[in-house]
LOVO-580635 format. One record per residue (C-alpha): residue in three letters; x, y, z. Coordinates in steps of 0.02 Angstrom, whole numbers, plus 50000, padded with zeros to 5 digits. Example, Ala and Ser with C-alpha at 12.3 -4.5 7.8 and 13.67 -1.06 7.14 Angstrom:
<recs>
ALA506154977550390 SER506844994750357 
</recs>
This chain:
<recs>
MET526405226952730 LYS526955212752617 LEU525905196952619 ASP527035182152657 VAL525955166452660 ASN527425155652709 VAL527085160652889 LEU525445150852878 ARG526445134752887 TYR527075138953061 LEU525425144453139 SER524495132153250 LYS522665130953299 ASP523015140553459 ASP523755154753357 PHE522195156353251 ARG521115154753407 VAL521985169553487 LEU521885179553323 THR520015176253319 ALA519875181553501 VAL520705198253462 GLU519545200453312 MET518015197253421 GLY518645209353552 MET518885223053422 ARG517005223853395 ASN516885235553544 HIS518705239253585 GLU519975248953485 ILE521345240653587 VAL520815223853660 PRO521425221453840 SER522555206453871 GLU521375199354003 LEU519925199853880 VAL520965190853747 GLU521395177153871 ARG519585175553926 ILE518895174453748 ALA520245162453685 SER520035150653833 LEU521505139553788 LYS521445122753876 HIS523195122953949 GLY523415141753960 GLY524885149653872 THR523935164153792 TYR525365176353823 LYS526585164553740 VAL525465163753586 LEU525305182753586 LYS527195184253588 ASN527305172653438 LEU525995182653341 LEU526915198753379 LYS528495191253306 TYR527615188453139 LYS526795205853147 LEU525035198753148 LEU524605209053301 HIS525075226253365 HIS525425229153549 ASP524875245453631 SER525215249953813 SER524915268753808 LYS523285268053909 TYR523245249753958 ASP524045233453902 GLY523125227853744 PHE523235221653566 ARG522425224953397 LEU522425215853231 THR523535221553088 TYR523065219852906 LEU524235204852893 GLY523345195853035 TYR521655200052955 ASP522315193052790 PHE522795176652873 LEU521085174752954 ALA520205177452787 ILE521385165952690 LYS521255152252822 THR519345152952813 LEU519305152352622 VAL520555137852619 ASN519485128152742 ARG517985131052627 GLY518965123852480 VAL518905139852376 PHE520775139052339 VAL522305129752401 ALA523775140752351 VAL524205159352345 GLY525315165652206 ARG526105182052154 GLN525415199452170 ILE524675205352005 GLY523965222252052 VAL523995236152181 GLY522875251052203 LYS522475264952325 GLU521175253952412 SER521675235752379 ASP522985222752331 ILE522645208752206 PHE523475191552208 GLU523355175752106 VAL522645160352192 ALA522445142652128 LYS521095129752154 GLU521415111352182 ASP521145107551997 GLY522395120851945 THR521155134551897 VAL521885151751931 LEU520785164652016 ALA521035182452077 MET520995187152261 LYS520685205352305 LEU521165211252480 HIS520415228052525 ARG521605239252620 LEU520715255352665 GLY521675267752769 ARG523265269152668 ILE524195285652670 SER523755288252486 PHE521875287252518 ARG521295291152694 SER519795302352653 VAL518665287052647 LYS517365294352764 SER517025308752645 LYS517315299752479 ARG516375283552515 ASP514755279652605 TYR515275263552691 LEU514885271052862 ARG513135277652822 HIS512445283152992 ARG513915276953097 SER515095289353181 SER516515278153242 TYR517495265853136 ASN519155257153107 TRP520005253052944 LEU519755234252956 TYR517885236252975 LEU517805248452828 SER518785236252720 ARG517555222452765 LEU516075233452715 ALA516915237952550 ALA517225219652510 PHE515425214552546 LYS514765228852441 GLU515885224652293 TYR515415206252302 ALA513555210452301 PHE513725222252153 MET514765209752056 LYS513505195752081 ALA512025206652030 LEU512875213951876 GLU513395196651819 GLU511595190451833 HIS511015204951724 GLY512275201251587 PHE513585214751619 PRO515395210751571 VAL516115208751747 PRO517205195451830 ASN516345180251903 ALA516165182552091 VAL516665166352180 ASP516675169652367 CYS516935183052498 ASN517565182952678 ARG517995197752787 HIS518945210152676 CYS519385197152543 VAL518455194652378 VAL518855179852264 MET518375181652081 SER518825174351912 LEU520435180351833 VAL520135191851684 GLU521235187551536 GLY521715204751475 TYR522585220951513 PRO522055237451591 LEU521545249751456 VAL522845262051519 GLN524235250051462 VAL523535248151285 LYS524425258951158 GLN523485254050999 LEU521785246950954 GLN521175239750790 ASN519435247050808 PRO519505261350934 ASP517805268050880 VAL516965251450917 VAL517805249951087 PHE517315267851127 GLU515495264851083 THR515495248851187 ILE516185257751341 ILE514985272451326 GLY513565259951304 LEU514045251851469 VAL513955268551560 VAL512215271851488 ARG511635254051522 LEU512175255251703 ALA511195271351723 GLU509665263151646 HIS509795249751782 GLY509895263351915 LEU511785263251948 ILE513265274551916 HIS515035267751925 CYS515845284051990 ASP517605278251945 PHE517395272851764 ASN519095276551684 GLU520505268051592 PHE521175260251754 ASN519565250751790 ILE519255244051614 MET520065227751557 ILE520235223251373 ASP520875206951298 ASP521685202751131 ASP519985201651046 GLU519575219151112 LYS518255212451229 VAL517905224751371 THR517715219951555 MET517395232551693 ILE518065230551870 ASP518075239552039 PHE516305242252107 PRO516305247452292 GLN516015265952255 MET514465263752145 VAL512965274652187 SER511155275752136 VAL510465287452004 SER509435294852147 HIS511015301152230 ARG511095319952250 ASN512735320652149 ALA512225307352022 GLN512285318951872 MET514015325251918 TYR514675307351936 PHE513885302151772 ASP514605316951677 ARG516315313851755 ASP516325295651698 VAL515835300751522 GLU517125314551517 CYS518515302651573 ILE518135290851427 PHE518005304951300 LYS519625312851359 PHE520615296551359 PHE520075291051184 ARG520355308451114 LYS522105309151187 ARG522695291151164 PHE521855285351003 ASN521455302150919 VAL519605298250909 SER518655313350841 PHE516945318150908 HIS516435331450780 GLU517045346050883 THR517485363550825 VAL518585376550907 ASP518005394050949 ASP519465405150896 GLU518935419851003 ASN518815410551168 ASP519905395551119 VAL518575383451181 GLU518055366851104 ILE516205365451063 ASP515285349351026 ASN514305349950866 ASP513655332250879 GLU512475332251027 GLY512095313751004 ALA513905308651032 ARG513915313051217 PRO512525304651320 CYS511475315751433 PHE510995310351607 CYS509285318551597 SER508805309051440 ILE509155291751514 SER507585282251559 LYS507715270551707 GLY507175252751663 ALA506065240851759 GLY507515231351840 SER508165243651970 LEU509795236952038 ASP509955251652156 LYS508405245652247 GLU508985227552252 LEU510715231852316 ALA510265247352420 ALA511555257952330 SER512005274652404 GLY510745288052370 PHE509255276352357 THR508305281352513 ARG506835273152601 LYS505715286852531 ASP506175281652354 GLN505705263852396 GLU504025269352466 ASP503675279952311 ILE504035265152198 GLU502875253952300 LYS501505267052291 PHE501745268752104 ILE501595249952083 GLU499995249552185 GLY499305264552090 GLY499185275052246 ILE500145290552190 GLU499015305752190 GLY499255324352163 ASP499235337952292 ALA497665339952396 ASP496405352852333 SER495685367252432 GLY494145357252479 ASP495215344652569 GLU496095358652661 GLU494415366052715 ALA493855349052776 GLU495455347152876 SER495245364452953 PHE493435360152997 LYS494055344453085 PHE495305354653185 ASP493955367153235 GLU492815352953287 MET494215345653391 ASP494535362353478 THR492685364453524 ASN492625346753589 VAL494145350253699 VAL493345366053769 GLU491705357153805 GLN492655343053889 HIS493575355454001 LEU491935364054045 HIS491135347454087 MET492615342954198 SER492505359754287 ASP490645357254320 GLU490995340154391 GLU492355347254503 THR491195360854570 PHE489815347954598 ASN491015336954694 CYS491585351954793 ASP489745356054835 GLU489465338254893 SER491035338255001 ALA490565355255073 ASP488815349055117 CYS489525333755203 GLN490745344355301 ARG489345356355348 ASN488245342155412 GLU489655335555520 ASP489955352655591 SER488105354755630 ASP488065337955721 ARG489605341855823 GLU489165359855865 SER487335362055908 ASP487515379755971 GLY488325387155812 GLU486835389255695 GLY487125407555656 ARG488935404555617 ASP488455390155498 GLU487365401755397 SER488795414155377 ASP489955399855330 ASP488715394155197 THR488665411055115 GLU490565412355118 LEU490735394655047 ASN489525398454906 ARG490485414054864 ARG492125404154855 LEU491315390554749 ASN490665403354626 LYS492405410654609 GLN493125393254581 ARG491805389654449 GLN492195405754357 ARG494065401854358 ALA493765384254289 ILE492655390954149 ALA493925404454106 SER495375391954100 ALA494365379753992 SER493885393353867 GLY495715398453852 GLY495495416853892 GLY495495427454047 GLY496595415354142 ARG497775423454264 LYS499595419654256 GLY500325408954392 ARG500775418654545 ALA502575419854592 SER503095409454738 ARG503155417854906 ASN504845410154938 THR505695420254802 TYR507475425254832 LYS507705442654900 ASP509195453554873 LYS510375448455008 GLY511205461755111 ARG509975475655066 LYS508785486055171 SER507315474055156 SER508265459555233 ASN509045470455368 ASN507365478155413 SER506565460955428 LYS507955455255546 LEU507765470855655 HIS505885468355657 LYS506085450355718 GLN507295455755856 ILE506085469355915 ILE504675456755924 MET505755444856027 TRP506175459056148 
</recs>
């Protein structure tokens, strides 16, 4: 969808209020109901549906009535919200021509009040050319549901954070100015993409500079993952500037070595093909395979030592887990130790044995208390019976012997259950289901009828 900023002249405060209401409703609605839009906007004199009709005319909203009557923001409406916010902040006052387009973004020229020209990057995830964002990027992390506007916002925030951090550490990147929603404003790089350059005065120097950037990024804990001729800018003085950072990952990522080798291979392949730069390679005539003789020409991921300033920790790049952060903190405190020896394992097992014996003793103690309580209750009951029935002395003696026998059985069961052995399995319930319609059920019915007769 083409960005036509001339429409901004004809939008009123109510129009932006309704756009913001739809944006707020899309936090938990894919399609925001019309009633919810009207309730969130809360226009003083009403007229929400008239404003919605005006926004539909300029294609800032999309109407959907398949399940219910509702609206959602389009990328053009999201662009207008971001541009309006940045203009109110005084970041820029004018939007110029489009200077770049990619599979994930569009880039425009913008001008400040003093005439300084900046670059505005609008992320547009979800295009037909690149819809496998969920598998190729880690913007979602642990989330399962998403929409393209939200993913674009995450990508913009991530790129802005990387750009600011890399600039502070002296990397040749554009100057990050401001960020809002899916829009990133940065300084305009005076140069050309390396893919458009046909000839260089010192290709070997440029090549060494670019490879040095890849290695330096890895030393700071980051891998670009898309370091090729399309994301490298070069000016007339052959000064290199790298761009496009949302896909960067940590060196702790499980595929870090593959991404690093791919970035290096892209640079080697381009300079070999475009500028005929030789890397001291020979050709095996039998297998027709090129073999590198100079091992020092191609950097190795395993030989790169990570420096003290870990940008992956500061920026929480993909692949840098919480466990890595805990390990680093332990290393700083000097608390990292080796595996536990056999003595520690024996001590742990002794603790577990002690715990088991304590549990058994506790169960035995509880069983003794239960039997003692039962004895006391039985004695009380026996005294009451003796007071009430004066003529039943012989029967009381027999009851006492029977009660003692039952208490002994209960004591034995409690001791057996506490020791963990000899316990009987739970009896099946008497109310188990019988086979209906068989002889047993029929016989029981006949038996009941005979008894009634």
